[in-house]
C-alpha positions as MATLAB code, in Angstrom:
seq = 'MKCTLSLLLFVLLKFNFGFAQVSIPYNLKQEKETIILPNELREISGLTIIDSKTLACVQDEEGIAFIYDLSTQKVIRKIDFAGPGDYEGIAPVGKDLYILRSDGELFQIQNFTKSNPKIDSIATGIPNKDNEGLCFDKENKRLLIGSKSKIAKGAAFKNIRTIYAFDYTKKKLQSEPIYSYDITVIKDFAQNQGIELPTKQSKKNPEEQEVALKFQLSGIYIHPTSKLLYVLSASDFYLFVFNHKGEIQHLEILDPVKFNKAEGIAIMPNGDLYVSNEGQAGLPKILLFSENKKK';
ca = [
     -64.652  -72.389   30.043;
     -65.259  -73.182   33.716;
     -65.503  -69.470   34.485;
     -68.005  -68.984   31.646;
     -70.203  -71.830   32.905;
     -70.136  -70.440   36.444;
     -71.164  -67.014   35.166;
     -73.978  -68.537   33.101;
     -75.243  -70.481   36.126;
     -75.237  -67.301   38.220;
     -77.219  -65.429   35.566;
     -79.789  -68.231   35.300;
     -80.264  -68.350   39.060;
     -80.408  -64.582   39.443;
     -82.933  -63.994   36.692;
     -84.848  -67.236   36.769;
     -88.112  -65.381   37.361;
     -87.405  -62.370   35.176;
     -87.010  -59.715   37.857;
     -84.728  -58.757   40.678;
     -86.346  -57.360   43.801;
     -87.563  -53.833   43.039;
     -87.348  -51.355   45.892;
     -90.499  -49.528   46.943;
     -90.489  -45.864   48.026;
     -91.509  -46.585   51.622;
     -89.723  -47.390   54.851;
     -92.291  -49.649   56.500;
     -90.231  -49.839   59.669;
     -90.877  -46.182   60.445;
     -94.324  -44.658   60.072;
     -94.806  -40.904   59.845;
     -97.945  -40.984   61.978;
    -100.147  -43.386   63.911;
    -103.845  -42.534   63.829;
    -105.855  -44.066   66.667;
    -109.368  -44.957   65.579;
    -112.577  -44.977   67.653;
    -113.786  -48.231   69.148;
    -116.566  -48.540   66.554;
    -113.784  -49.258   64.049;
    -112.093  -51.894   66.206;
    -112.805  -54.464   63.487;
    -111.686  -52.205   60.615;
    -111.222  -54.401   57.572;
    -110.893  -52.044   54.621;
    -110.216  -48.446   53.710;
    -109.929  -46.268   50.637;
    -109.226  -42.705   49.559;
    -112.060  -40.214   49.028;
    -109.912  -37.081   48.727;
    -106.722  -35.624   50.213;
    -108.367  -35.185   53.623;
    -110.898  -38.005   53.723;
    -110.912  -41.788   53.960;
    -113.776  -44.260   53.789;
    -113.650  -47.386   55.950;
    -115.630  -50.543   56.640;
    -115.455  -53.034   59.473;
    -116.183  -56.715   59.267;
    -119.282  -56.937   61.444;
    -121.703  -54.133   60.523;
    -123.041  -52.885   57.189;
    -121.855  -49.323   57.708;
    -119.501  -47.202   55.616;
    -117.551  -44.798   57.820;
    -116.377  -41.490   56.344;
    -113.263  -40.406   58.238;
    -111.783  -36.891   58.300;
    -107.980  -37.005   58.513;
    -107.626  -33.385   59.648;
    -109.913  -33.764   62.681;
    -109.273  -37.528   63.017;
    -112.955  -38.179   63.515;
    -115.736  -40.132   61.837;
    -117.841  -37.412   60.209;
    -120.524  -39.585   58.648;
    -121.928  -43.103   58.700;
    -123.809  -44.666   55.806;
    -125.907  -47.752   56.500;
    -125.911  -49.977   53.432;
    -126.828  -53.462   54.749;
    -127.365  -55.559   57.862;
    -124.651  -57.308   59.892;
    -122.156  -59.250   57.801;
    -118.497  -59.885   57.039;
    -117.544  -56.774   55.046;
    -113.936  -56.651   53.923;
    -113.227  -54.075   51.217;
    -114.328  -50.659   50.002;
    -113.613  -48.690   46.817;
    -114.911  -45.460   45.239;
    -115.921  -45.221   41.591;
    -116.937  -41.700   40.657;
    -119.792  -40.674   42.951;
    -120.404  -44.235   44.145;
    -118.918  -46.427   46.848;
    -118.617  -50.198   46.472;
    -118.303  -52.512   49.468;
    -117.224  -56.149   49.282;
    -118.723  -58.820   51.511;
    -116.508  -61.852   52.014;
    -118.836  -64.139   50.045;
    -118.320  -61.961   46.955;
    -121.491  -59.875   47.169;
    -120.967  -56.212   46.268;
    -122.973  -53.322   47.688;
    -123.151  -50.137   45.645;
    -123.868  -46.891   47.467;
    -124.958  -44.580   44.669;
    -124.151  -40.874   45.015;
    -122.831  -41.537   48.507;
    -122.474  -37.837   49.351;
    -126.259  -37.420   49.254;
    -128.263  -37.658   52.476;
    -130.265  -40.696   51.358;
    -128.205  -42.588   48.788;
    -129.652  -45.523   46.885;
    -128.218  -48.935   47.779;
    -127.882  -51.760   45.276;
    -126.605  -55.280   45.988;
    -124.818  -57.225   43.261;
    -124.145  -60.968   43.222;
    -120.778  -61.254   41.469;
    -120.741  -65.042   41.227;
    -117.074  -65.196   42.171;
    -116.171  -68.867   42.817;
    -113.912  -68.202   45.810;
    -115.686  -68.494   49.146;
    -113.579  -65.966   51.073;
    -112.757  -62.600   49.486;
    -111.151  -59.628   51.217;
    -109.485  -57.290   48.723;
    -111.281  -54.619   46.693;
    -109.854  -51.687   44.747;
    -110.628  -49.455   41.784;
    -108.566  -50.030   38.646;
    -109.026  -46.598   37.092;
    -107.007  -47.201   33.922;
    -109.051  -50.262   32.972;
    -112.363  -48.992   34.355;
    -113.028  -51.982   36.578;
    -112.963  -53.201   40.157;
    -110.451  -55.783   41.318;
    -111.564  -58.426   43.815;
    -108.814  -60.243   45.703;
    -109.554  -63.659   47.147;
    -108.178  -64.852   50.453;
    -109.177  -68.458   49.829;
    -108.395  -70.986   47.104;
    -110.476  -70.934   43.943;
    -111.444  -74.593   44.438;
    -110.579  -77.722   46.383;
    -107.796  -80.065   45.325;
    -104.007  -80.188   45.152;
    -103.931  -78.251   41.860;
    -105.356  -75.154   43.561;
    -103.567  -75.398   46.915;
    -100.869  -72.830   46.118;
    -102.844  -70.560   43.794;
    -104.322  -67.197   44.831;
    -106.460  -65.169   42.453;
    -107.727  -61.693   41.647;
    -110.832  -61.195   39.516;
    -111.972  -58.193   37.477;
    -115.506  -56.872   37.828;
    -117.033  -54.647   35.145;
    -119.095  -52.210   37.217;
    -120.864  -50.728   34.169;
    -122.176  -54.119   33.023;
    -122.251  -55.492   36.583;
    -120.466  -58.590   35.394;
    -117.492  -60.585   36.656;
    -114.841  -61.613   34.146;
    -115.073  -65.402   33.845;
    -111.381  -66.119   34.482;
    -109.043  -64.515   37.041;
    -106.977  -61.680   35.623;
    -104.170  -62.583   38.031;
    -103.221  -65.999   39.381;
    -100.359  -66.041   41.854;
     -98.435  -69.226   42.591;
     -97.051  -69.442   46.129;
     -94.285  -71.751   44.893;
     -93.079  -69.076   42.456;
     -93.127  -66.473   45.232;
     -91.051  -68.731   47.484;
     -88.536  -69.245   44.677;
     -88.437  -65.495   44.038;
     -87.612  -64.887   47.701;
     -84.883  -67.523   47.644;
     -83.319  -66.113   44.471;
     -83.307  -62.607   45.938;
     -81.794  -63.749   49.225;
     -84.921  -62.974   51.248;
     -85.099  -65.261   54.264;
     -88.745  -66.113   54.881;
     -90.020  -67.137   58.329;
     -90.409  -70.862   58.938;
     -92.709  -73.079   60.965;
     -92.835  -76.702   62.046;
     -93.859  -79.014   59.234;
     -97.184  -80.806   59.732;
     -96.029  -83.817   57.739;
     -92.691  -84.083   59.532;
     -92.549  -82.296   62.928;
     -88.764  -82.606   62.946;
     -88.497  -80.377   59.884;
     -89.165  -76.697   59.246;
     -91.077  -75.310   56.267;
     -91.571  -71.805   54.897;
     -94.470  -70.007   56.592;
     -96.209  -68.420   53.612;
     -99.994  -68.683   53.354;
    -100.479  -65.640   51.086;
    -104.062  -64.920   52.094;
    -104.959  -61.613   50.447;
    -106.405  -59.122   52.937;
    -106.054  -55.809   51.103;
    -105.168  -54.566   47.606;
    -104.485  -51.143   46.078;
    -102.960  -49.826   42.858;
    -100.242  -47.217   43.367;
    -101.438  -44.041   41.595;
     -98.037  -43.285   40.025;
     -96.168  -46.553   39.470;
     -99.394  -48.503   38.770;
     -97.954  -51.420   40.732;
    -100.421  -53.511   42.711;
     -99.780  -53.573   46.469;
    -101.145  -56.677   48.209;
    -101.366  -57.312   51.956;
    -101.481  -60.728   53.607;
    -102.502  -60.023   57.200;
    -102.408  -63.569   58.556;
     -98.701  -64.054   57.894;
     -97.469  -60.420   57.869;
     -96.403  -59.828   54.276;
     -96.618  -57.081   51.682;
     -96.335  -58.137   48.043;
     -95.995  -55.847   45.035;
     -96.858  -57.020   41.515;
     -96.717  -55.412   38.082;
     -99.609  -55.281   35.600;
     -98.595  -58.679   34.206;
     -98.966  -60.304   37.617;
     -95.201  -60.712   38.062;
     -93.840  -60.238   41.559;
     -91.647  -57.162   41.984;
     -91.215  -56.868   45.721;
     -91.774  -58.899   48.867;
     -91.533  -57.441   52.345;
     -91.881  -59.142   55.705;
     -93.903  -56.910   58.024;
     -93.362  -56.344   61.736;
     -96.098  -58.442   63.431;
     -96.367  -55.947   66.289;
     -96.691  -52.861   64.107;
     -98.898  -54.658   61.559;
    -100.807  -56.877   63.993;
    -103.725  -57.399   61.590;
    -103.272  -55.281   58.499;
    -106.402  -55.667   56.397;
    -106.714  -52.278   54.708;
    -104.381  -50.412   52.374;
    -104.785  -47.180   50.398;
    -102.439  -44.728   48.679;
    -103.004  -41.010   48.178;
    -102.244  -39.317   44.823;
     -99.207  -37.708   46.525;
     -97.905  -41.166   47.477;
     -98.876  -41.238   51.159;
     -99.504  -44.859   52.138;
    -102.167  -45.771   54.711;
    -102.433  -49.217   56.313;
    -105.226  -50.054   58.764;
    -104.935  -52.549   61.625;
    -107.724  -54.146   63.629;
    -107.745  -53.460   67.344;
    -107.504  -57.063   68.578;
    -106.005  -56.720   72.090;
    -105.126  -53.054   71.559;
    -106.542  -50.053   69.752;
    -107.522  -49.977   66.077;
    -105.200  -47.746   64.118;
    -104.101  -46.484   60.740;
    -100.394  -46.148   59.998;
     -99.237  -43.411   57.627;
     -96.024  -43.839   55.628;
     -94.685  -40.990   53.508;
     -93.340  -41.777   50.070;
     -89.599  -41.288   49.673;
     -89.293  -38.826   46.812;
     -86.529  -39.235   44.233;
     -83.934  -36.482   44.319;
];
C-alpha cells in the first residue's frame, strides 16, 4: 500500500501540468553560423522569412524595413514606412509586410516588392502598452501579437502574459487574448521537470532569493513543421515553446553572452532557426541554428 501511494504521488508530481519537457530539434549552445550585421541594424528588434535566401528586419528606432540577402550578407533594399518610432516586429502575409510598433499600431506595406508600395497604418486597439512579438499564423489566417507588458495594472495581472490574434482581412483585433500565460505555472513546470531557474535577491526580503523569471515576450514565431510557438524573452534570457493550446512544452535558459539581447526569431521551411541580437556594446548579429533531423 505504501509503495502504491508513493508511486501515485510521483505520477501526480510528474504530470501535474499535463506534459513532460519536450525536446526541441536545436542545440542552442552551438550555432552553425554567426552573421554580423551592418551598423544600421545595431538596434535590430525583429526579423522574418521572405524566402530561402532573404530575411526582412526592423530596428527599434527608425521606420524602415530592411531586406537582407543571406547569400551576400548585405542589405539589398530599404523600405521607408513611417517616421522614427519603437518598431519591434515584422511579418509577411502574401505580398504584404506588417510591422508592429510597441504601442500596438500596425503598418502594412502593400505589395512590398514594388518600387513605391502603399503604406497603411492600423490602430489595433490592443490594451497592452508594450508589445514586441509579431508573427504570421498561416493555418488560422491571422497575425499574432505578443505583449511584453501586463494587460492591466493590479495583482491579478502581475504574472499573466498575453498573445492576441489580429484578423488582417477585417483589420480587427480579437477582443480576448488567444493565449494567456501564467508565470506561476511556468515556474511550477520548471520545478517539476527538474529545470533549475536562475535566482535573484528578493525585493521584499533581501536575505532571500527568488526565481528570476520576468517572461517579457520579445519575439514569437510558429515552427513551420511542428506548429509549436517559439517565444523569446530577451530581458531574462529564455526561450519558451508552447503548443496550440497554450500549454508549455519546453523551457530553455539561454547563454546571456551568446544571446545578449535576442529580440527577433524566425524559422525557415527547412527548419533553420535564426535569432537576432542587438549590438549593445558589440556588433549586431544573427545566429543560425540548423535543425537536428530525425534519423
